[in-house]
C-alpha positions in Angstrom: -14.2 -4.3 -32.0 -16.0 -1.6 -33.8 -19.3 -0.4 -32.1 -22.2 -0.5 -34.5 -23.4 2.9 -35.6 -27.0 2.0 -34.7 -26.1 1.9 -31.0 -24.8 5.5 -30.8 -28.2 7.2 -30.9 -29.4 4.9 -28.1 -26.5 5.7 -25.9 -27.0 9.4 -26.6 -30.7 9.0 -25.7 -29.9 7.4 -22.4 -27.4 10.0 -21.5 -29.8 12.8 -22.4 -32.6 11.2 -20.3 -30.3 10.8 -17.3 -29.2 14.4 -17.6 -32.8 15.6 -17.8 -33.7 13.7 -14.6 -30.7 15.2 -12.8 -31.7 18.7 -13.9 -35.3 18.1 -12.9 -34.3 17.0 -9.4 -32.2 20.1 -9.0 -34.9 22.3 -10.2 -37.4 20.8 -7.7 -35.1 21.8 -4.9 -34.8 25.3 -6.2 -38.5 25.9 -7.0 -40.4 27.9 -4.3 -43.2 26.0 -2.5 -46.7 26.2 -4.0 -49.1 28.7 -2.2 -51.4 27.1 0.4 -55.0 27.1 -0.9 -57.5 28.6 1.5 -60.3 26.1 1.8 -62.2 27.9 4.5 -65.9 28.6 3.4 -66.3 32.1 2.0 -67.5 34.6 4.6 -66.6 32.4 7.6 -63.7 34.6 8.4 -66.0 37.5 9.3 -66.7 38.0 13.0 -70.0 36.7 14.2 -72.8 39.3 14.3 -74.1 40.1 17.8 -77.5 38.5 18.7 -80.4 40.9 18.1 -82.2 41.6 21.3 -86.0 42.2 21.2 -87.3 45.8 21.5 -87.5 47.2 25.0 -85.3 44.3 26.5 -83.6 46.8 28.8 -87.0 47.2 30.7 -87.6 43.4 31.2 -88.8 42.7 34.7 -89.3 46.3 35.7 -92.7 47.4 37.3 -95.1 48.7 34.7 -93.7 46.7 31.8 -94.8 43.4 30.2 -92.7 40.8 28.4 -94.6 39.3 25.4 -95.1 35.6 25.6 -96.0 33.1 22.9 -99.6 33.5 21.7 -99.9 37.0 23.1 -101.8 39.8 21.3 -102.3 43.4 22.3 -105.9 42.5 23.1 -104.8 39.8 25.5 -102.1 41.9 27.0 -104.6 44.7 27.6 -106.9 42.2 29.4 -104.0 40.8 31.5 -102.8 44.3 32.5 -106.2 46.1 32.8 -105.4 48.5 30.0 -106.9 49.5 26.6 -104.9 47.8 23.9 -105.0 51.0 21.9 -103.3 52.9 24.7 -100.6 50.2 24.9 -100.0 50.5 21.2 -99.7 54.3 21.5 -97.5 54.3 24.6 -95.0 52.0 22.8 -95.3 53.8 19.5 -96.1 50.6 17.6 -96.5 51.2 13.9 -98.5 48.0 13.5 -100.4 46.7 16.6 -100.5 43.2 15.1 -96.7 42.9 14.8 -95.3 42.2 18.3 -92.6 39.5 19.0 -92.0 37.1 21.8 -89.6 38.7 24.3 -90.5 42.2 23.3 -91.0 44.4 26.4 -94.0 46.8 26.4 -94.9 49.7 28.6 -98.3 49.0 30.2 -98.7 52.2 32.3 -99.2 55.7 31.0 -96.0 57.7 30.2 -95.2 60.1 33.1 -96.8 57.7 35.6 -94.4 56.1 38.1 -94.6 52.4 37.3 -93.2 51.4 40.7 -95.9 53.3 42.6 -98.6 51.8 40.4 -97.4 48.3 41.1 -97.1 48.9 44.8 -100.7 50.1 45.4 -102.5 47.9 47.8 -104.9 45.4 46.4 -108.3 46.1 48.0 -111.4 44.0 47.3 -113.9 46.2 45.5 -116.6 47.6 47.9 -120.0 46.1 47.6 -122.9 48.6 48.0 -124.6 48.2 51.4 -128.0 46.5 51.3 -130.8 47.1 53.8 -131.1 44.4 56.4 -133.7 43.7 59.1 -132.9 45.3 62.5 -131.4 42.8 65.0 -133.6 41.5 67.8 -133.5 43.3 71.2 -130.6 42.0 73.3 -131.5 39.6 76.1 -129.7 40.6 79.4 -127.2 38.0 80.3 -126.8 36.7 83.8 -124.2 38.6 85.8 -120.8 36.9 85.8 -118.0 37.2 88.3 -115.1 39.4 87.4 -112.7 36.4 87.3 -114.9 34.7 84.7 -115.2 37.6 82.4 -113.4 37.2 79.1 -111.2 40.0 77.7 -112.8 42.3 75.2 -111.1 42.0 71.8 -111.5 45.3 69.8 -113.0 44.8 66.3 -110.6 45.3 63.4 -111.8 48.0 61.1 -112.1 47.0 57.4 -109.5 48.3 55.0 -110.5 51.6 53.5 -111.7 51.4 49.9 -109.9 53.4 47.3 -111.8 55.7 44.8 -111.2 53.2 42.1 -113.2 50.6 44.0 -116.3 52.8 44.4 -118.2 51.1 41.6 -122.0 50.4 41.6 -122.3 46.8 40.3 -125.1 44.6 38.9 -125.2 41.1 37.4 -124.8 41.1 33.6 -127.4 38.3 33.1 -130.1 36.5 35.0 -129.1 32.9 34.4 -127.7 30.6 37.0 -124.0 30.1 37.6 -122.9 27.0 35.7 -119.1 27.5 36.1 -117.6 29.0 39.2 -114.4 31.1 39.5 -111.2 29.1 40.0 -108.6 31.7 39.3 -106.5 29.6 36.9 -108.7 27.4 34.9 -111.8 29.6 35.1 -110.9 33.3 35.4 -114.6 34.3 35.8 -118.1 32.7 36.0 -120.3 31.3 33.3 -124.0 32.2 33.4 -126.6 30.0 31.7 -129.2 31.4 29.3 -130.9 31.1 25.9 -129.6 32.3 22.6 -130.4 36.0 22.2 -130.9 36.7 25.9 -129.7 40.2 26.8 -126.2 40.8 28.2 -126.0 44.0 30.3 -123.1 46.2 31.3 -122.3 45.4 34.9 -121.3 49.0 35.7 -120.7 52.4 34.0 -117.7 52.5 31.8 -116.2 52.7 28.4 -115.9 49.9 25.8 -112.2 49.2 25.1 -112.7 46.2 22.9 -115.5 44.7 20.9 -114.7 41.9 18.5 -113.6 38.3 18.1 -109.8 38.7 18.0 -109.1 36.9 21.3 -108.9 33.2 20.9 -111.2 31.2 23.3 -113.5 34.1 24.0 -115.6 34.3 20.9 -117.4 37.5 20.3 -116.1 39.5 23.2 -116.7 42.9 24.9 -114.3 44.5 27.4 -115.4 47.5 29.4 -113.0 49.6 31.5 -114.7 51.2 34.5 -111.8 53.2 36.0 -108.0 53.1 36.2 -108.0 49.6 37.8 -111.2 47.8 37.1 -112.6 46.2 33.9 -115.1 43.5 33.0 -115.2 41.0 30.1 -118.3 39.5 28.4 -117.5 36.5 26.2 -119.2 34.0 23.8 -121.9 36.5 22.6 -124.0 36.0 19.5 -124.3 39.7 18.6 -122.4 42.7 19.8 -124.4 45.9 20.2 -121.7 48.4 21.2 -118.5 49.6 19.6 -115.0 50.5 20.9 -114.7 53.8 22.7 -118.4 53.9 23.4 -119.6 55.0 26.9 -122.1 52.6 28.4 -124.2 52.8 31.6 -124.9 50.1 34.1 -127.8 47.9 32.9 -127.4 48.9 29.3 -127.9 46.1 26.8 -124.5 45.6 25.2 -124.8 42.2 23.5 -127.0 39.1 23.0 -126.0 35.8 24.5 -124.7 33.1 22.3 -122.2 30.2 21.9 -119.4 31.7 19.9 -116.1 29.8 20.4 -117.7 27.4 23.0 -119.9 24.3 23.2 -123.1 25.8 24.6 -125.0 29.1 25.0 -123.6 30.9 28.0 -122.1 34.2 29.1 -118.5 34.0 30.4 -118.1 37.0 32.7 -114.9 38.3 34.2 -114.0 41.0 36.7 -110.3 42.1 36.6 -108.5 44.5 38.9 -105.2 45.7 37.5 -105.5 42.8 35.1 -105.8 40.2 37.9 -109.0 38.1 37.9 -111.3 38.7 40.8 -114.1 36.3 41.8 -117.3 38.1 40.5 -119.4 36.7 43.3 -117.2 38.6 45.8 -117.9 41.8 43.9 -121.4 41.8 42.6 -124.5 42.1 44.8 -125.8 39.0 46.5 -128.6 37.3 44.4 
């Protein structure tokens, strides 16, 4: 039988297709594998940068240094350490005293002064000036006692000697009654009652190291440094009458009583020794 001519092209097409499939399969075995695409996010292959440590971290915990806490300002640090905030800024070469960060470690003793010796000085309660008292009555002779009944004599313990820094002549900064007593934690001083505009007096000779309203919770505040270890703070004033770096004398009017940053007219008064609150009633003369 003769094959129709119309079927020849079809056979040729099938043979050509089969040959193409065979050649394609061979080529797939010979073709090199496609490169692996790197889908790692750009830059993740770089080594992690070391964590930045705050300035002065190498001095953390050392005597004479202070680690900045949340909410701190140089003014508060000066109050807590008994220093002038301007001195702290200068000792640490701060370009901007308003820019300090949590964890930063600041020097709070003068350069050249041994911080360990400063921290180890004994804490002595400031000496109160002696006041005249009435002479004691004449002693009444006691009846003689037998030697066996006599009690041993216990020698009196001499008081701790006062340091030159404690030799300060004090007076009360206002005449009002005490309406809040010293508690150390919740109340770091005493509050004295009064009327708006009543005079606020310097409790002792000294130099003003702060006068302003930059310390939250204190209102219009004055801080006076009396020597290397003692300072006083006068808060909630209506009007401030002195400026920073001004020398003041005991009894000088430095402010007028008010109610700034508080709920009533009063004077909040603090005494601090090396930045630690001291009960003013244990320092000032008895009323």
